[in-house]
Each structure stands twice: as C-alpha cells, then as structure tokens.
A tleap script that builds the chain and sets N, CA, C and O, in Angstrom:
source leaprc.protein.ff14SB
mol = sequence {
  NMET LYS ASN GLU LEU ILE GLY THR GLN PRO
  ARG PRO GLY ARG SER ALA ALA HIE ALA ALA
  ILE PHE LYS GLY ILE GLU SER TRP TYR ASN
  LEU HIE ARG LEU HIE SER SER LEU GLY TYR
  ARG SER PRO ALA ASP TYR GLU ALA ALA LEU
  ALA CVAL
}
set mol.1.N position { 0.827 -1.173 0.000 }
set mol.1.CA position { 0.000 0.000 0.000 }
set mol.1.C position { 0.879 1.248 0.000 }
set mol.1.O position { 0.534 2.253 -0.620 }
set mol.2.N position { 1.985 1.186 0.676 }
set mol.2.CA position { 2.876 2.341 0.751 }
set mol.2.C position { 3.365 2.733 -0.634 }
set mol.2.O position { 3.353 3.913 -0.982 }
set mol.3.N position { 3.799 1.753 -1.435 }
set mol.3.CA position { 4.277 2.052 -2.776 }
set mol.3.C position { 3.171 2.595 -3.665 }
set mol.3.O position { 3.418 3.479 -4.485 }
set mol.4.N position { 1.960 2.082 -3.516 }
set mol.4.CA position { 0.851 2.555 -4.323 }
set mol.4.C position { 0.464 3.986 -3.963 }
set mol.4.O position { 0.082 4.761 -4.838 }
set mol.5.N position { 0.559 4.338 -2.698 }
set mol.5.CA position { 0.131 5.664 -2.271 }
set mol.5.C position { 1.143 6.754 -2.578 }
set mol.5.O position { 0.782 7.812 -3.093 }
set mol.6.N position { 2.406 6.503 -2.265 }
set mol.6.CA position { 3.365 7.590 -2.402 }
set mol.6.C position { 4.469 7.313 -3.394 }
set mol.6.O position { 5.071 8.264 -3.894 }
set mol.7.N position { 4.769 6.068 -3.708 }
set mol.7.CA position { 5.824 5.752 -4.663 }
set mol.7.C position { 7.132 6.425 -4.294 }
set mol.7.O position { 7.690 6.171 -3.226 }
set mol.8.N position { 7.620 7.286 -5.180 }
set mol.8.CA position { 8.877 7.974 -4.933 }
set mol.8.C position { 8.674 9.416 -4.462 }
set mol.8.O position { 9.642 10.163 -4.324 }
set mol.9.N position { 7.429 9.808 -4.217 }
set mol.9.CA position { 7.135 11.158 -3.742 }
set mol.9.C position { 7.502 11.280 -2.269 }
set mol.9.O position { 7.608 10.272 -1.571 }
set mol.10.N position { 7.699 12.510 -1.792 }
set mol.10.CA position { 7.953 12.687 -0.360 }
set mol.10.C position { 6.750 12.198 0.459 }
set mol.10.O position { 5.617 12.203 -0.020 }
set mol.11.N position { 7.009 11.793 1.658 }
set mol.11.CA position { 5.932 11.285 2.502 }
set mol.11.C position { 4.919 12.384 2.811 }
set mol.11.O position { 5.297 13.504 3.154 }
set mol.12.N position { 3.621 12.059 2.687 }
set mol.12.CA position { 2.602 13.049 3.034 }
set mol.12.C position { 2.468 13.154 4.554 }
set mol.12.O position { 3.004 12.325 5.290 }
set mol.13.N position { 1.769 14.151 5.002 }
set mol.13.CA position { 1.503 14.269 6.429 }
set mol.13.C position { 0.562 13.174 6.880 }
set mol.13.O position { -0.010 12.460 6.056 }
set mol.14.N position { 0.402 13.039 8.168 }
set mol.14.CA position { -0.437 11.978 8.737 }
set mol.14.C position { -1.884 12.073 8.252 }
set mol.14.O position { -2.477 11.060 7.883 }
set mol.15.N position { -2.453 13.272 8.249 }
set mol.15.CA position { -3.851 13.414 7.829 }
set mol.15.C position { -4.008 13.137 6.338 }
set mol.15.O position { -5.020 12.571 5.923 }
set mol.16.N position { -3.024 13.527 5.521 }
set mol.16.CA position { -3.092 13.243 4.088 }
set mol.16.C position { -2.979 11.741 3.837 }
set mol.16.O position { -3.671 11.206 2.970 }
set mol.17.N position { -2.131 11.070 4.572 }
set mol.17.CA position { -1.998 9.622 4.432 }
set mol.17.C position { -3.282 8.922 4.855 }
set mol.17.O position { -3.718 7.977 4.199 }
set mol.18.N position { -3.882 9.373 5.932 }
set mol.18.CA position { -5.147 8.790 6.402 }
set mol.18.C position { -6.230 8.962 5.337 }
set mol.18.O position { -6.970 8.021 5.048 }
set mol.19.N position { -6.326 10.148 4.758 }
set mol.19.CA position { -7.334 10.416 3.729 }
set mol.19.C position { -7.094 9.551 2.491 }
set mol.19.O position { -8.049 9.041 1.904 }
set mol.20.N position { -5.838 9.379 2.087 }
set mol.20.CA position { -5.520 8.567 0.913 }
set mol.20.C position { -5.859 7.100 1.146 }
set mol.20.O position { -6.380 6.436 0.250 }
set mol.21.N position { -5.571 6.595 2.324 }
set mol.21.CA position { -5.893 5.202 2.651 }
set mol.21.C position { -7.404 5.009 2.669 }
set mol.21.O position { -7.907 4.030 2.118 }
set mol.22.N position { -8.130 5.923 3.291 }
set mol.22.CA position { -9.585 5.830 3.337 }
set mol.22.C position { -10.171 5.847 1.932 }
set mol.22.O position { -11.058 5.053 1.616 }
set mol.23.N position { -9.680 6.750 1.089 }
set mol.23.CA position { -10.170 6.842 -0.287 }
set mol.23.C position { -9.898 5.544 -1.045 }
set mol.23.O position { -10.760 5.068 -1.782 }
set mol.24.N position { -8.714 4.971 -0.872 }
set mol.24.CA position { -8.386 3.723 -1.550 }
set mol.24.C position { -9.276 2.578 -1.132 }
set mol.24.O position { -9.696 1.774 -1.964 }
set mol.25.N position { -9.563 2.499 0.139 }
set mol.25.CA position { -10.422 1.429 0.638 }
set mol.25.C position { -11.848 1.612 0.156 }
set mol.25.O position { -12.464 0.664 -0.330 }
set mol.26.N position { -12.380 2.813 0.283 }
set mol.26.CA position { -13.767 3.063 -0.094 }
set mol.26.C position { -13.995 3.033 -1.601 }
set mol.26.O position { -15.046 2.578 -2.053 }
set mol.27.N position { -13.036 3.505 -2.384 }
set mol.27.CA position { -13.265 3.596 -3.823 }
set mol.27.C position { -12.901 2.325 -4.580 }
set mol.27.O position { -13.464 2.081 -5.647 }
set mol.28.N position { -11.997 1.519 -4.083 }
set mol.28.CA position { -11.648 0.314 -4.817 }
set mol.28.C position { -11.912 -0.955 -4.017 }
set mol.28.O position { -12.662 -1.824 -4.463 }
set mol.29.N position { -11.312 -1.068 -2.859 }
set mol.29.CA position { -11.332 -2.331 -2.128 }
set mol.29.C position { -12.753 -2.789 -1.796 }
set mol.29.O position { -13.107 -3.940 -2.052 }
set mol.30.N position { -13.558 -1.911 -1.236 }
set mol.30.CA position { -14.904 -2.312 -0.842 }
set mol.30.C position { -15.805 -2.606 -2.032 }
set mol.30.O position { -16.784 -3.338 -1.887 }
set mol.31.N position { -15.506 -2.060 -3.196 }
set mol.31.CA position { -16.338 -2.302 -4.374 }
set mol.31.C position { -15.894 -3.498 -5.203 }
set mol.31.O position { -16.714 -4.096 -5.900 }
set mol.32.N position { -14.616 -3.862 -5.146 }
set mol.32.CA position { -14.101 -4.868 -6.060 }
set mol.32.C position { -13.686 -6.190 -5.422 }
set mol.32.O position { -13.540 -7.186 -6.130 }
set mol.33.N position { -13.493 -6.224 -4.124 }
set mol.33.CA position { -13.062 -7.493 -3.546 }
set mol.33.C position { -14.229 -8.477 -3.536 }
set mol.33.O position { -15.390 -8.077 -3.447 }
set mol.34.N position { -13.916 -9.739 -3.625 }
set mol.34.CA position { -14.941 -10.777 -3.695 }
set mol.34.C position { -15.433 -11.119 -2.294 }
set mol.34.O position { -14.653 -11.183 -1.345 }
set mol.35.N position { -16.729 -11.334 -2.184 }
set mol.35.CA position { -17.356 -11.694 -0.906 }
set mol.35.C position { -17.960 -13.091 -1.023 }
set mol.35.O position { -18.706 -13.373 -1.961 }
set mol.36.N position { -17.644 -13.940 -0.094 }
set mol.36.CA position { -18.202 -15.293 -0.126 }
set mol.36.C position { -19.711 -15.266 0.097 }
set mol.36.O position { -20.424 -16.109 -0.447 }
set mol.37.N position { -20.208 -14.324 0.877 }
set mol.37.CA position { -21.642 -14.251 1.143 }
set mol.37.C position { -22.427 -13.779 -0.082 }
set mol.37.O position { -23.651 -13.908 -0.113 }
set mol.38.N position { -21.741 -13.235 -1.093 }
set mol.38.CA position { -22.398 -12.786 -2.320 }
set mol.38.C position { -22.121 -13.745 -3.474 }
set mol.38.O position { -22.250 -13.374 -4.641 }
set mol.39.N position { -21.745 -14.965 -3.148 }
set mol.39.CA position { -21.445 -15.948 -4.181 }
set mol.39.C position { -20.127 -15.672 -4.878 }
set mol.39.O position { -19.988 -15.914 -6.077 }
set mol.40.N position { -19.166 -15.168 -4.132 }
set mol.40.CA position { -17.833 -14.830 -4.639 }
set mol.40.C position { -17.906 -13.827 -5.790 }
set mol.40.O position { -17.197 -13.943 -6.789 }
set mol.41.N position { -18.784 -12.842 -5.617 }
set mol.41.CA position { -18.874 -11.715 -6.549 }
set mol.41.C position { -18.563 -10.450 -5.782 }
set mol.41.O position { -18.694 -10.399 -4.559 }
set mol.42.N position { -18.150 -9.434 -6.511 }
set mol.42.CA position { -17.900 -8.148 -5.870 }
set mol.42.C position { -19.240 -7.479 -5.588 }
set mol.42.O position { -20.230 -7.788 -6.250 }
set mol.43.N position { -19.288 -6.569 -4.616 }
set mol.43.CA position { -20.537 -5.862 -4.354 }
set mol.43.C position { -21.058 -5.120 -5.584 }
set mol.43.O position { -22.270 -5.061 -5.795 }
set mol.44.N position { -20.168 -4.555 -6.397 }
set mol.44.CA position { -20.600 -3.853 -7.607 }
set mol.44.C position { -21.269 -4.818 -8.585 }
set mol.44.O position { -22.304 -4.487 -9.162 }
set mol.45.N position { -20.690 -6.006 -8.779 }
set mol.45.CA position { -21.290 -7.010 -9.662 }
set mol.45.C position { -22.616 -7.511 -9.110 }
set mol.45.O position { -23.571 -7.706 -9.862 }
set mol.46.N position { -22.676 -7.716 -7.815 }
set mol.46.CA position { -23.896 -8.210 -7.176 }
set mol.46.C position { -25.040 -7.208 -7.335 }
set mol.46.O position { -26.159 -7.588 -7.678 }
set mol.47.N position { -24.755 -5.927 -7.086 }
set mol.47.CA position { -25.781 -4.901 -7.219 }
set mol.47.C position { -26.218 -4.727 -8.669 }
set mol.47.O position { -27.392 -4.480 -8.945 }
set mol.48.N position { -25.264 -4.857 -9.598 }
set mol.48.CA position { -25.612 -4.758 -11.011 }
set mol.48.C position { -26.535 -5.897 -11.433 }
set mol.48.O position { -27.455 -5.691 -12.225 }
set mol.49.N position { -26.292 -7.097 -10.906 }
set mol.49.CA position { -27.132 -8.250 -11.223 }
set mol.49.C position { -28.524 -8.075 -10.649 }
set mol.49.O position { -29.498 -8.510 -11.263 }
set mol.50.N position { -28.643 -7.446 -9.484 }
set mol.50.CA position { -29.966 -7.216 -8.892 }
set mol.50.C position { -30.758 -6.167 -9.664 }
set mol.50.O position { -31.985 -6.236 -9.724 }
set mol.51.N position { -30.068 -5.202 -10.250 }
set mol.51.CA position { -30.726 -4.128 -10.965 }
set mol.51.C position { -31.309 -4.586 -12.287 }
set mol.51.O position { -32.222 -3.950 -12.814 }
set mol.52.N position { -30.793 -5.689 -12.835 }
set mol.52.CA position { -31.265 -6.184 -14.157 }
set mol.52.C position { -32.522 -6.961 -14.027 }
set mol.52.O position { -33.054 -7.446 -15.025 }
savepdb mol mol.pdb
quit
C-alpha cells in the first residue's frame, strides 16, 4: 500500500496519508473485492445483477 500511495514522492503528512488510505479502501477495495456471502462476486457485480 505504501508504494501505491506515495511511490517515490515525499511522505505526506499523517492526515493526508489517512485520507488517501480511506479513499483507496472506499473507492476500490470495498467495491471490487470478492465476498463469499455474495457468491464470490464483488458488491458492484452483485448490485448490477440485482438491478437487471
């Protein structure tokens, strides 16, 4: 996660790092990771299937 967030840039402050981690979790991880309770589909795929 450290390499993905800052790479070769200078380290951000604590609040900037917290905001970046929160954004990464909310915008990608929670939408794309597979859930066993959803039949090993991501929440985005599951919701799309319900909408059809």
